[in-house]
N, C-alpha and C positions, 0 to 999 in steps of 0.2 A: 476697590478694584480698579477704578479708574489711575488711581496715583501707581499701582503695580504696573499698569499697561504703560503710563507716561515713562515710569524708570525701565521698562524693558526695552522701549522705543529708544530712548537716550542713550541706554548701553549699546545697543546694536549699531547706532550712528557712530559712537565713540570706538567702538572695537572696528568698524569698518575703513575709519579715517587713522587710527593709529596701531594698525596691525594687532589686532586683537588685544588692543590696550597697551601694548608696548611702547614705552618711551624710546627716544633714541639711543638714550645712556643704556637701557636695558638690552636693546638690540645690540649696542656694541659690546656690552658685557658677553652675551651669547656670542658674538662672531670671536671675540678674542678666546672665550673659552673652547669653542669648537677648534679654532687653528691650532691653539696650545694648551690642550687640557691640565697639563701639569704647572701652568704658569700664570702670571696677572698680566703677561706683556705678549706681545708680538712684534716681529719687525715686518716691514714692506716686501723683503724677500719671502718670509713665511705666508703673507697674505697672498703675494702673487702665486706661489706654489699651490696653496689651497684653493685658490679661485681657478687654477688650470685643472686640479685633479678633481674638483667636485663641481664646477660649473661648465667647463668645456667638453660636452658631452661626445661631440665627434673629434675630439683630439685633434684639431685642425689649428691650434695656437689662438683662435679668437673666439671669444665666448659671444654667441649672438644675444639679440636681445630675448628672444624665446627661450635660449638656454638659461639666461640669468633669471629671467622671470619666471620661469616654472621652479626652478630650484628655490629662489627667494620666497614665492609665495607659500611653497609647501613648508618651510622652514618657519618664516617669521610672520606669515598670515598677513601680509599686505594684500591689497586686492591687484589684481593682474594690472589694472590701470597705473597704480602707484608704482609698481615695480618696474612696468615699463618707462614711466617717466624718470626713475632712479636711473635706471641704466642708460637712457636717453642723456640724462644730464651728465654722465660720467664720460660719455662717448666724446671726447674732444675734437675728432675729426669728422664726427656725423657720418661714419661708413657703416654702422649697425652693427659693429663690433668692438668689443671690449677686450683690447690687449694689454700685454704686460706693460709696455711703455705707457699707457693712459693711466694704470692703476698706480704705477709709482710717480707718474709726474703729477697726477691728482693730489695724490698723499701729500708730496712735498711742497706743492705750489700752495696747498692750504694749511701747510705747517711749516712756514719758515724757518723756524728753528730746529727743525727736525732733520736729520740725514737720512739717507737710504737704511743704513743698519741700525738706526735709533730704535730701542724698544718702544713701541707704541703703547700705553696703559688703556684703558676702557674710555678716559676722559677724552685724551688724544683722538681715538679712533670716533668717538662720539662726535668731535668736532668736524671731522671729515664726512660723517654722514649729515650734521646739519647743514653743509655747503650743498649736497647733491639730494638729499630726500625729499621729495615733493612735501611731504606733511612736517617738516621741521617747523615753518611757520606760515604754514598754507601754501606756499610757493618755494621752490629752491632758491638759493640766494648765491648761485655761482658767479663768479666774475666773467662767465661767458654769457654774452648778451643773447646766445641762442639756445638758453636753457629752458626747458619745458617745466611750467609750474601747476 
């Protein structure tokens, strides 16, 4: 009984830290599939459009921290704290809004070999997640010193 209890507690801790046990690679695979259900790759333009349609709830051209966090936690089961840190890390100008330019620039800045219309596979998208997602290595590793970890 004690071993089962310890196992359960350990599982809960892992699920809380890594979005229901999901690795960044599995999150990336889900994102790619949601954006392009019939393909194994997406472009930044497809990601930008997907973000606007599915995350920008008030259609003002800005995905607020609250909008992003509510959708992200519902789909990928990260905690609200992790989702908020994630969107904060992607918000380059720290205006509380994730906009088209930040989505595109963040992706290109962290995948120097890619162009805007380059098709991103799961691994490429996981690289972008690894830079900004706070559970990638315990803290985000963005080149921006203002990153929340």
